[in-house]
C-alpha positions as CSV (number, residue, x, y, z in Angstrom):
1,M,73.6,114.2,60.3
2,T,75.7,110.8,61.2
3,Q,77.4,109.9,64.6
4,E,80.2,108.2,63.9
5,N,81.0,104.9,65.4
6,N,84.3,104.6,67.5
7,P,84.7,100.7,67.2
8,R,86.3,99.5,70.3
9,P,90.0,98.1,69.8
10,P,90.4,94.2,70.5
11,S,90.7,92.8,73.3
12,S,94.3,91.9,72.2
13,E,95.1,95.6,72.1
14,L,95.5,97.1,75.8
15,G,94.6,100.8,76.2
16,P,96.9,102.9,78.2
17,L,96.7,102.6,81.8
18,E,95.6,99.2,81.7
19,P,97.3,96.1,84.3
20,G,100.4,95.1,82.0
21,T,101.3,97.9,80.1
22,A,104.6,100.2,81.2
23,Q,102.3,103.3,81.6
24,R,100.6,101.6,84.1
25,A,103.9,100.6,86.1
26,Q,105.5,104.0,85.7
27,L,102.2,105.9,86.8
28,S,102.7,105.0,90.8
29,V,106.5,106.3,90.1
30,R,104.9,109.8,88.5
31,I,102.6,110.5,91.4
32,A,105.1,109.8,93.5
33,D,107.3,112.5,91.8
34,I,104.4,115.2,91.4
35,A,103.6,114.6,95.6
36,W,107.3,115.0,96.8
37,T,107.6,117.7,94.2
38,A,104.7,119.8,95.6
39,L,105.8,118.7,99.4
40,S,109.3,120.3,98.6
41,V,107.6,123.4,96.9
42,V,105.2,124.0,100.0
43,A,107.7,123.5,102.7
44,A,110.1,126.4,100.5
45,L,107.7,128.6,100.2
46,W,107.0,128.0,104.0
47,V,110.7,128.4,104.7
48,I,110.9,131.9,103.1
49,L,107.6,133.2,104.8
50,A,108.3,132.5,108.4
51,T,112.2,134.0,107.4
52,V,110.6,137.0,105.9
53,D,107.9,137.2,109.6
54,A,111.2,136.4,111.7
55,V,113.2,138.7,109.9
56,R,110.1,141.7,109.9
57,G,109.3,141.2,113.6
58,S,105.9,139.7,113.1
59,G,107.0,136.2,113.4
60,S,109.0,133.9,115.3
61,W,112.5,132.3,114.3
62,A,111.3,128.6,116.1
63,Y,108.5,128.7,112.7
64,S,111.6,128.8,110.2
65,T,113.3,126.6,111.9
66,V,110.7,124.0,111.9
67,A,110.2,124.5,107.8
68,L,113.3,124.4,107.1
69,V,114.1,121.0,108.9
70,L,111.0,119.7,107.5
71,L,112.4,120.4,104.0
72,A,115.4,119.3,104.6
73,I,114.3,115.8,105.5
74,G,111.7,116.2,102.2
75,L,114.3,116.7,99.9
76,T,116.5,114.4,101.8
77,M,113.7,111.4,101.5
78,R,113.5,112.7,97.5
79,L,117.1,112.1,97.0
80,R,117.0,108.5,98.5
81,A,114.0,107.6,96.2
82,V,115.3,108.8,93.1
83,R,118.6,107.0,94.0
84,R,117.0,103.9,95.0
85,R,114.9,104.0,91.5
86,D,117.8,104.2,89.5
87,R,120.2,101.4,91.3
88,M,116.8,99.1,90.2
């Protein structure tokens, strides 16, 4: 059995995530998009669960109100970030 040696690319060729590449520049934006999406999903689930508990009588309306306010703030900040990015 022989092993194949994968030679390193010449120094003039950049890998996809090395400094100076387009993918590297977009990486922080993509991570921020994933984080805002995850935060929005968690906040939306919290709103739904807190509201269902409040309707059943086992929870407080204050929890669903706080969750709704946090969801609104998160979505507003997400939209502002997208609009700001589009202007640049």
